N, C-alpha and C positions, 0 to 999 in steps of 0.2 A: 413220503410227503416231499413235494417240491417247494422249497422255501424262497428261492429266487431263480429267475430265468431271463435271459435275453438271447441275442443271436449268437453269442460266443461261448457262454457258459451257463451252468446251473448249479445251485446248491441244494442238496437233498439231505434228508434226515434218515440215516441208516439204522435199522433196528438191530438190537443185540442178537447175536447168533447167526448173522449173515456175513459171509466173507465178501471182501470188496471185489475181487476179480480172481480169475484162475481157470483151470481146466475142469470146472464143474458147472452143472446147469444152474444150480441155485446160488447165484452170486448177485451182488448189487449191480454190477455192470449189465447183467441180463435183465434184472428186474426193472431197471429204469427205461428200457427201450420203449415201453408203452406209456411211460410217464413224462419223459422229456422230449420236446419237439426237436426234429432234425433241423440243423442249420441250413438255411437256403441261400447263404452268401457264397461267393467264390472262395475256394479254400476250405470248404466244409469237410469235416470228418465224415466217414461213411456211417458211423454210429457214435453216439455220445460215449465218452470214456472217462473213468475216474482219473484224476490227476495225482492223487495220493491215496494212501491206505489207512484204514482203521482196523485194528485187530478184530477178528470175528466176534469176540465177546464184548467189545466196546461199542456202545451206541453213539449216535450223534452225526454231526455235520461233515459232509464230504463234498468237495468241489468237483464238478463234472465239466469237462471241456467239450465244446461242440464244433470248434474250428481248429485247423492246424496251427494258426498263429497263436491262438489262446493257449493251446496245449503246450507249445514250446515255451511261451513266455511264462506261463504259470509254473512250469517245471523249473525255470531259471529263478523265479521269485522264491520258490521253496528253498532252493539251494542257497540263495542270498539272504535267507531269513527275513523276507519282506512280507510274510503272511503270518499274522498273529492268531494263534489258536488258543482258546480257553476251554478248560475242562472242569468238571466237578467230580468229586470222588468221596466215597465213604470209606474210612480206613479204621483198622483195629487199633485201639489205644487212644490216649489223650495227647494229641499232637501238640508240641510246644508252640505257643504263639510267637515266640521270639525267633523261630526259624523261618526265614523268608526265601532262602536260596539253598538248593542242594546242587553241588557242583563236582561230585565224585565221578571219576572216569568210568566209562562202561566199555569193557573189552579194550582198554588202553586208549580210548578216544574221549576227547573233551565232551562233557555232557552237562548241561545246565538246565535246571527247572526252577521257576519261580513259584512260590507257594504262599497262599493266604488262608489262614484258618477262619472258617465261617462260624462254626459252633462245635460243641461237644456235649455228650450226655452220658450218663451211666448206662452200663450194659451188664446184664447178668452173665452173658456168654463171654464177653471180652473185657470186662471191667469198665471200659469206656469205648465209645465210638466217636470219631471226629469227621466233620463235614469240611472238605477242603476245596479251594479253588486253585487250579494248577495251570501254569503257562510254560510249555516246553520251549526253551530258547533254542536248543539244538533238537535234532530229530532222530535220535538213535532208536533202534528197534526195541520196543517194550520199555522205553526210557522211564516213563512215569511209574510203571509197575516195579521196575528194578530199583529205582531211586527210593521209593517209599518202603519197599521191603527191606532194603539194606539199612534203612534208618530204624527199622523195628516197627514200622506202621504199615503193614501190607494192606492192599485194597481188599475190602470184603468181597468174597466170591472168586478170588484169584487162585485158581487151581494149580498154576505153575509156580508162582512166587509166594503164595500165601502160607499160613500156618494152620495147624489143626485148631478147630474151634471157630474159624471165621469163614469156612466154606459152607454156604447155605445151598442145600439141594434145590435145583430147579428155579433159583432166583437170579442166576447169572452174575456177571461182573458189575460191581457198583462204580463204573467209570463211564462218563459220557462227555463228548465234545459238544459244548453248548454255544460256542460263539466263534465266528470267523471275521477278521477285519483285514482288509487289504485294498490296494488300489486296483481298479479294473485293468486287466492286462492290455486292453486295446485303447479305450478312451480315457483311462486313468482316473475316473471319478472314484470316490471312496465307497467301498461296499462294507457294511457292518451289519451282519445278520446274527440274530441270537434266538435261542429257544429256551423254554423252561427246563430245568433239570428234571429227570424222571421222577414221577410221583413215588416210586418205590423207595427212593432215598429217604424222604420224610417219613414214610410209613415204617421203614425199618427202625429208624432212630426212635420213633414214638413207641413202637411195639417193644423194643428192647428196654426202654426206660420204664414202661408200664410193668413189664415182667420183673425188673429190678426192684421197683417200689413195692410190688405185691409180695415178693420174696422177703424184702426187708421188714415188712410188717409182721411176718410170721414169728 
């Protein structure tokens, strides 16, 4: 799904299970070639290219560059932390409402994640599940997944950093990039695009609560 598009860039919604780019046929970069229009301006890229990556298991918004100028500038903006990314996640456990920042280093490098607890509910499988809003201030590889796992609240469906009991077969990772906000790299107007978090997030918490209440009545 193309969420925003102009002569220089596009924003698309990557499904879970699709890698962003690489030496494989089934990638987001290949999939968008029939969805995103080629730039017709001077300095156009030969084909649209993702500016950043999302893990294969993570769904959500990815910025696509269509011109050389936009590609270079957007890369600089990511390095300078001028692009705000917002995620939603379902994690195992009752996440403390008073924790708003995780700033533990990852592989010896400064790493900062802003966190806001949206809700929590009982879970027969995990005691509790929590719905979180996440904003990575830095951009370390797997930052959100590592930070939450190290705090004892791994993201549901995380096969690499998760714990036994929260890996749901065929349900994927419960992490999605739902909002991007930044100034346009060429004409500098504000771009703020958002999408709803996946329906499976609400469905999981509802199903787990119903199972808990049913078991409690026995």
